[in-house]
FIBA-757290 format. One record per residue (C-alpha): residue in three letters; x, y, z. Coordinates in steps of 0.5 Angstrom, whole numbers, plus 2048, in hexadecimal, padded with zeros to 3 digits. Last residue first. Example, Ala and Ser with C-alpha at 12.3 -4.5 7.8 and 13.67 -1.06 7.14 Angstrom:
<atoms>
SER81B7FE80EALA8197F7810
</atoms>
This chain:
<atoms>
PRO8427C080BCYS8447C0803ASN84B7C0802GLU84B7BB7FCASP8457BF7F9CYS83E7BB7FAGLN83B7B77F5LYS8367B77F0ASN8387BE7EEARG8327C27EALYS8307C67F0ASP8367CA7F0GLN8377CD7F7ASN8367D47F7TRP8367D67FEVAL83C7D2800VAL83F7D67FBTRP83F7DC7FEASN8437DC804ASP8477D6801ALA84A7DB7FCARG84F7DD800HIS8507E3804THR8577E7805LEU8577EC80AASN8587F480AHIS8537F580FGLU84F7FB80CASP8517FA805CYS84F7F2804VAL8547EE800TRP8507E97FCGLU8517E27FASER84F7DE7F4LYS84C7E37F0LYS8467E47EBLEU8417E17F0ALA8437E77F5GLU8427ED7F0GLU83B7EB7EEGLU8397E97F5SER83B7EF7F8ILE8407EF7FDPHE83F7F0805CYS8447F280BLYS8427F0812LEU8407E8812GLN8487E7814SER8487E280ECYS8467E7809SER83E7E8808TYR83B7E7802GLU8367EC7FEILE8307EC7FBHIS82C7F17F7PHE8257F47F9PRO81F7F87F5SER8207F37EFGLN81F7F77E9HIS8197F67E6VAL8157F27E1SER80E7F37E4LYS8087ED7E3ALA8027F07E1HIS7FA7EF7E2ILE7FA7F27E9THR8017F67EASER8087F37EDGLN80D7F87F0TYR80A7F77F7PHE8097EF7F7GLU80F7EF7F3SER8147F07F9ILE8117EB7FDARG8127E67F7GLU8197E87F7MET81A7E77FETHR8177E07FELEU81B7DE7F8VAL8227E17FCLEU8207DD802CYS81F7D67FFGLU8257D77FALYS8297D9800ILE8277D3804GLY8287CE7FFTHR82F7D17FEALA8307D0805ILE82E7C9806ASP8317C7800PRO8387CA802VAL8377C6809ILE83A7CB80FLEU83F7C7812GLY8457CC811ALA8407D1814SER8427CD81BTHR83E7CA821ARG8367CC821HIS8377CF81AVAL8347D5818LEU8317D7812TYR8307DF812LEU82C7E380ELEU82C7EB80EILE8277F080CLYS82B7F680AASN8297FD80AGLY82B7FE811GLU82B7F8814VAL8257F3814CYS8277EC817VAL8257E5814ALA8287DF818ILE8287D8815ASP82A7D281AHIS82E7CC818ALA8307C681CLYS8297C381EASP8257C5818LEU8237CC815SER8227CF81CVAL81F7D681BVAL8227DD81EILE81F7E381DPHE8207EB81DGLY81D7F181BSER8197F2821PHE81A7EC825LEU8197E4824LEU81F7E0827LYS81A7DC82CARG81D7DD833GLY81F7D9838GLU8277DA837TYR8257D8830THR81F7D582CARG81F7D5825VAL8197D7821ALA8167D181DTRP8177D1815MET8137D280FSER80D7D6811LEU8127DA816CYS8177DB810ALA8117DE80CSER80F7E3811ILE8167E5812LEU8167E780BARG8107EB80BASN8127EF811PRO8197F080ELEU8157F3808ALA80F7F680CPRO8147FA810PRO8167FF80AILE81E7FE80AVAL82180580CTHR828807809GLY826807802LYS8278027FDPHE8267FB7FFVAL82C7F5801PHE8297EE802ALA82F7EB806PHE8347E5806CYS8377E280CARG83A7DC80FALA83B7D9816ARG83F7D581BASP8467D881BALA8437DF81ATHR83E7DF81FCYS8377DE820GLU8377DB826LYS83A7DF82BASP8397E6829MET8337E5825PHE8307E182ASER8317E5830THR82A7E7831THR8277EE831ASN8247EE82AARG81F7F482ATHR8187F482CTHR8137F8827VAL80F7F1825MET8087F4822CYS80B7F481BPRO80D7EC81BVAL8067EA81DPHE8077E281EPHE8027DD81ELYS8007D8824GLU7FD7D1824VAL7FE7CE81EPRO7FB7C781CLEU8017C3819ARG8017C2812SER8027BA810GLY8097B780ETHR8067B1811ASN80D7AF816THR8107B6816ASP8097BA818TYR8097C0814ARG80A7C8817ARG8087CE814GLN8097D4818GLU8047D9815ALA8067E0814LEU8017E6815ILE8027ED812ASP8057E880CLEU7FF7EB807HIS7FD7E4806ILE7FD7E380DLEU7F97E980FLEU7F47E6809ASN7F37DF80CPHE7F17E3813ILE7EC7E780FPHE7E97E180CGLU7E97DD812LYS7E67E3816PHE7E07E5811PRO7DB7E5816LEU7E07E881BVAL7E27EE817ALA7DC7F3817LYS7DB7F281FPHE7E27F681FASP7E07FB824LYS7DC7F7828GLN7E17F282AALA7E17EB827TRP7E67ED823ILE7EB7ED828GLN7E97E682BTYR7EA7E4824LEU7F17E6824ASP7F27E282BGLU7EE7DC827ARG7F47DC822CYS7F97DC827ILE7FE7E2827SER8067E3826GLY80B7E8826SER80D7E682DGLU80D7ED831SER8087F182DMET8047EB82CGLU8047E9833ARG8027F0835PHE7FD7F0830ILE7F97EA832GLU7FA7EC83AGLN7F77F3839MET7F17EF835ARG7F07EB83BLYS7F17F0840LYS7EC7F583CGLN7EE7FC83BPRO7F07FB833TRP7F67FD831PHE7F780482DGLY7FC807831ARG801800830ASP801802828THR7FC7FE824VAL7FD7F881FPHE7F77F4822SER7F07F7820ARG7F47FD81DMET7F57F8817VAL7EE7F5816GLU7EB7FC817VAL7EF7FF811MET7EE7F980DLEU7E67FA80ELEU7E880180BPRO7E87FD804ASN7E17FC804ILE7DF7F77FFILE7E37F2802VAL7E27EC7FDTYR7E27E57FFASP7E37DE7FCLYS7EA7E07F9LEU7ED7E07FFGLN7F07D9801ILE7F17D77FASER7F47DD7F7ASP7F17E37F3PHE7F17E87F8TYR7EC7ED7F9VAL7EB7F47FDILE7E77F97FALYS7E78007F8GLY7EF8017F8LEU7EF8027F1SER7F37FC7EFHIS7EE7F87F3GLN7E87FB7EFPHE7EC7F87E9HIS7ED7F17EBLEU7E67F17EDPHE7E37F47E7ASP7E87EF7E3LYS7E57E97E6LEU7DE7EC7E5GLN7E07ED7DDGLY7E27E67DDPRO7DC7E37E0SER7D77E87DCLEU7D57EF7DEVAL7CE7F07DFSER7CA7F67DEVAL7C47FA7E1LYS7C07F67E5SER7C67F27E8ILE7C47EB7EAGLY7CB7E87E7ASN7CF7EE7EALEU7CC7ED7F1GLU7CC7E57F1GLU7D47E57EFPHE7D57EA7F5GLU7D17E57F9ASN7D57DF7F6LEU7DC7E37F8SER7DA7E47FFLEU7D87EB800ILE7DC7EF806GLN7DB7F6809LYS7D37F7809GLY7D17FD80DGLU7CB7FF809ALA7CF805806VAL7D47FF804LEU7CE7FB801GLU7CC8027FDALA7D38037FAILE7D47FC7F8GLU7CD7FC7F4LEU7D08037F1GLU7D68007EFLEU7D37FA7ECPRO7CF7FF7E7VAL7D58037E6CYS7DA7FD7E3ALA7D77FE7DCASN7D98067DCPRO7E18047DCMET7E58097E0LYS7EA80E7DCGLU7EF8127E0GLY7ED8197E3TRP7F28197E8CYS7F68137E8PRO7FC8167E4HIS7FD81B7E9ASP7FE8227E7PHE7F88247E9THR7F98217F0LEU8008247F1GLU7FD82B7EFTHR7F782B7F4ILE7FC8287FATHR80182E7F9GLU7FB8337F9LYS7F88307FFLEU7FF830802VAL800837800GLU7F9839803PHE7FB83580AGLU80283980APRO7FD84080BASP7FC83D812THR7F583F814LYS7F4837816ASP7F983881BTHR7FA83181EALA7FF82E819ASN803834819ILE807833812PHE80D83380EILE80C832807GLN813831803LYS80F8317FCASP81582F7F8LEU8178287FAVAL8118247F7LEU81481D7F7HIS8138187F2ASN8198197EEARG81D8187F4GLY81C8117F4GLU82380F7F3HIS8258137F9ASP82C8177F7LYS82981E7FAPHE82481B7FFLEU82781D805ASP82A823802GLU824826800VAL820824807GLU82682880AGLY82582E806TYR81E82D807LEU81F82E80ELEU82483480EGLU820838809ARG81A83780EARG81E839814THR82083F811GLU81984180FVAL81683F816ASP81C84381AASP81884981BTHR81284681DPRO815842822VAL81583A821LYS810836825ASP80A839821LYS80D83681BHIS80B82F81ETHR80B82C817ALA80F82A811VAL80B82880APHE80F823805LEU80B8217FFILE80C81A7FCLYS8098197F5PRO8078127F3ILE8098127EDGLY8108157EAALA80F8107E4TYR80980D7E4VAL8078067E5VAL80B8047EBLYS8078007F1CYS8078047F7TYR80A8007FDTHR8128017FCLEU8118087FAILE80D80A800SER811806805ASN818809802VAL815810803TRP81280E80AHIS81880B80CLEU81D81180ALEU81881680DPHE819812813VAL820812813ALA821819812PRO81C81B818THR82181781CPRO822811820THR82980F822ILE82C80A81EHIS82B802820GLN82680181AGLY8257FA81APRO81E7FA81BPHE81C80181ACYS81C807820LEU818807826VAL81880E829ASP819810830PRO81D81682EILE81D819826GLU82581B825GLU826821820ASN82881F819LEU822822816GLY82282881ALYS81C82981FSER81782E81FGLY81582C818ASP81282581APHE810821814VAL80A820810VAL80B81B809VAL80581D805PHE8048187FFLEU7FF8187F9ALA7FB8127F8ARG7FB80D7F2TYR80280A7F3THR7FF8067F9MET7FF806800PHE7FA802803THR7FD7FB805GLN8047FD806HIS80280180CTHR8017FB810THR8087FA811TYR809801814TYR804801819VAL8087FE81FTYR80D80481EGLN808809820GLY80780F81AGLY7FF80D819PHE7FD80F812ASP7F8814810TRP7F581280APHE7F1818807ILE7EC817801LEU7EC81D7FCARG7E681D7F8GLY7E58207F1VAL7DF8257F0LYS7DD8267E9MET7D882C7EALYS7D482A7E4TYR7D28237E8ASN7CF8287EDGLY7C982B7E8SER7C48287EDLYS7BF8267E7LEU7C58217E4VAL7C681E7EBLYS7BE81D7ECGLU7BE81B7E5MET7C38167E6LYS7C08137EDLYS7B98127E9ARG7BD80F7E3ILE7C180A7E8GLU7BA8087ECGLU7B78077E5LYS7BD8037E3THR7BC7FF7E9MET7C27FF7EFLYS7C17FB7F5ALA7C27F47F2LYS7C07EF7F8MET7C57E97FALYS7C37E37FCGLN7C17E07F5LYS7BD7DA7F4SER7B87DE7F0GLN7BD7E17EBGLN7BF7D97E9ARG7B87D87E7GLU7B87DE7E3PRO7BE7DC7DFVAL7C47E17DFSER7C57E37D8SER7BF7E77D8THR7C27EC7DCSER7C57EF7D5PRO7CC7F07D4THR7D07F67D6THR7D77F67D2LEU7DE7F77D4SER7E27FA7CESER7E48007D2PHE7E77FC7D7GLU7EC7FA7D2PRO7F07F47D6GLN7F77F67D9LYS7FE7F57D7THR8047F87DBSER80B7F97DALEU80F7FC7E0GLU8158007E1CYS8188017E8THR8188077ECLEU8198067F4ILE81D7FF7F4SER8218027EFLYS8228027E7SER8208097E5ALA81A80A7E2LYS81980D7DBPRO8168137D9GLN8128137D3SER8158157CCSER81480E7C9ASN80D80E7CAASP80C80E7C2GLY8058117C0GLN8008147C5ASN7FA8127C0ASN7F980B7C3ASP7F880E7CALYS7F98097CFTYR7F38087D4GLN7F48097DBGLY7F08047DFASP7F58037E5VAL7F87FC7E1PRO7FD8007DDTHR7FD8017D6GLU8037FF7D3ASP8098047D0SER80B8037D8ILE80E8097DCARG80780D7DBLYS8088147D9VAL80481A7DDPRO7FF81E7D9LYS7FF8257DAHIS7F88277DEPRO7F18287DCLYS7F18217D9GLU7F08207D2THR7EB81A7D0ARG7E581F7CCGLN7E181B7C8SER7DF8227C5LYS7D78207C6ASP7D881D7CDGLU7DB8237CFGLU7D68277CCTHR7D18237D0THR7D48257D6THR7D88207DBMET7D681F7E2LEU7D28197E1VAL7D78147E3LYS7DA8177E8ASN7D48197EBTYR7D08137EBVAL7D680F7EFVAL7D78157F4ASP7CF8157F5MET7D080E7F7ALA7D580F7FDASP7D0815800TYR7D381B803THR7CD820805GLU7CF81F80DPRO7D682080BASP7D5827808ILE7DB827803THR7E082C803ILE7E382F7FCTRP7EA8317FASER7EA8347F3ARG7ED8317EDTHR7E88357E9GLU7E682F7E4VAL7E78297E8ASN7E582C7EFLEU7E98297F4GLY7E68257FACYS7E5825801ARG7E1821807GLY7DF81B804GLU7E4817807VAL7E981880DLEU7EC81180ESER7F080F814ILE7F680A814GLY7F980681AASP7F6809820THR7F881081FSER7FB814826TYR7F7819829ARG7FA82082CGLY7F5825830GLU7EF82982DPRO7EC826827ILE7ED829820VAL7E782B81DVAL7E6828816GLY7E782C80FALA7EA82680BLEU7F182A80BLEU7F082C812LYS7EF825814VAL7F5822810ILE7FA827813SER7F882581ASER7F881E819LYS7FF81E816GLY80282381CVAL80982081DGLY80781B823PHE80881581FGLN80E815819GLY80B816812THR80581580EVAL7FF81880AMET7FC814805CYS7F8819800ARG7F48147FCMET7F18177F6ASP7EA8167F2TYR7E88197EBSER7E68147E6GLN7E58157DFTYR7E08117DCSER7E080B7D7GLY7DC8087D2SER7D88017D2GLY7D18047D4LEU7CD8047DALEU7CF80B7DDARG7D180E7D6ASN7CA80C7D3TYR7C78107D9MET7CB8167D8VAL7CA8167D1SER7C28157D2ARG7C281A7D7LEU7C581F7D3ALA7C081E7CDASP7BA81E7D2GLU7BD8257D4LYS7BE8277CDGLY7B78257CBLEU7B48297D2GLU7B882F7D0THR7B582E7C8LEU7AE82D7CBGLU7AF8337D0GLU7B18377CALYS7AB8357C5SER7A68377CBLYS7A983E7CBGLU7A883E7C4ARG7A183C7C4MET7A08407CAILE7A38467C6LYS79F8447C0LYS7988447C4GLU79A84B7C7
</atoms>
């Protein structure tokens, strides 16, 4: 009996030893300089308004659909409601009452077994996706030096939607965790921030997670972003879209793709009939424009047709085949076709949770998630303690930290301290992951938004559809003025933020205001004193995305005529330009020149603006289809347009458009080498036909096919004056 007891005791000690060893391995991983695999996926659901996006999201997340129809105000997030078992790929519903953001951080680090540590397993549980570039992208992926030559990797096509990217990032795996002794005690005693995490607290929390066994389940999170479909929200979507997500584009399957949608405002410059096809093109072009290109064919875009209940049961399959045949035809020559998932043909009743198509949708989302290169990517362990501190502050309701507070939080950590360089890398890295918002520019670098959801609240506070306007009379007046004129006073915006729903914004109103200007959601109209050259105070700021009124003046017919104007165009690929691009160009024009008043109205409308350059010249910007047209209008005659002025205007606007495009194509820590998303064309003397810049500069004259008229090079030479000339040409006006 004693022998049996001794053997039993030995077994218990062995088990305790194994548990201690496991705990030691996990603890070292949590605080070490290695990396762990992170399983998070954002599923962004987009589409025209009223097609059932919110219903789909709620049913996927296990949320009860309320009776009646409720529009989404801006963006709605569903987080912590469902996930995927990494090993079995099963769909798991999470009890929201037990969801804890800090547990998520722990579980992601601690859910690898000891055996996996010993084998130093780095393979992902799905087929690898090749990167476009041979370099390591900034998103935290690590290049496998044993993979050999990457020359067989698929290359991106040269277009606005897919471009070749070369990036280089710091090796986060080399981050060290210096001792807290590097921070003097006197300095620590003066800190305002208090560290929440101690090594003992982390150890206790870790032991609790280990004993529960939940870490072995390996549940990856699915976070659903439900984008409002009304036009006014479109420009704000650029802030949140990322290649790290999976996109679902929803459309009404009870209508044909070319069937007219009544009472719907189409896009700026789109005078064609609004149809589901136009909106599908808009969403695909917007997603692939706003998402930085890092991997070939990523992000993936899945189409889902809804309103199956409006189609007779016997006609459903015929309708499905017809719908997706039209989708296939719509994108057959699209340059972003490799991003599109066209073989699933999901047709769903978004109000019926028993519809078997929901299981097909879940299986498809699961498949696309596991095929995504960011699912299971390696993340640096050295950043985890600071992530835990941030998660704790967010849980307490903190939204923004000053950079000083952030540095203090790092400096007084009782677990590990990042060096100043590592901390800067941490900020950029977490921003690229969408976990924080940080811009290293002069006016913005002093604050860090630690809860990115605050930006959703900021956007919807004033960029919102009429149905969501506040009820108070003064608020109604502010929103009506903004909708009609596209402008808002700083103090009026502060009044909006003084409302109860936006109290978290108000203490940081100046920082948030500058951030909105940085993103061109607001446009600052800079003016200078002609005598002193000093900046004049700005009373009103423009909100281009809130302007929905079309140009109904006679300016284009009476003033911008063939005998008084010259024109060139930015021509984009695709039939619909994402609204953020022309809106940002309009914002740039507003920051440089004053809006022209004509027929008693300021010439600022949806997709259209006229600004005064001087007493003789006006500049008109007009969106038409896939072109942004730039007109230089002389008050008397086009022959009197000064070539130096025209050349300067063109250079300024081309540089502005290039920088706007680079905003979407560039990545943190890297500058991309990519094909320009647009090319330049010059108009004929009648302002109707266009010739590409490349072709025009080789010719002295051109015969347009449509009018069979001969046009001289004067029409485009005026935009390309040789700056080396010290004197004007003989025929210069």
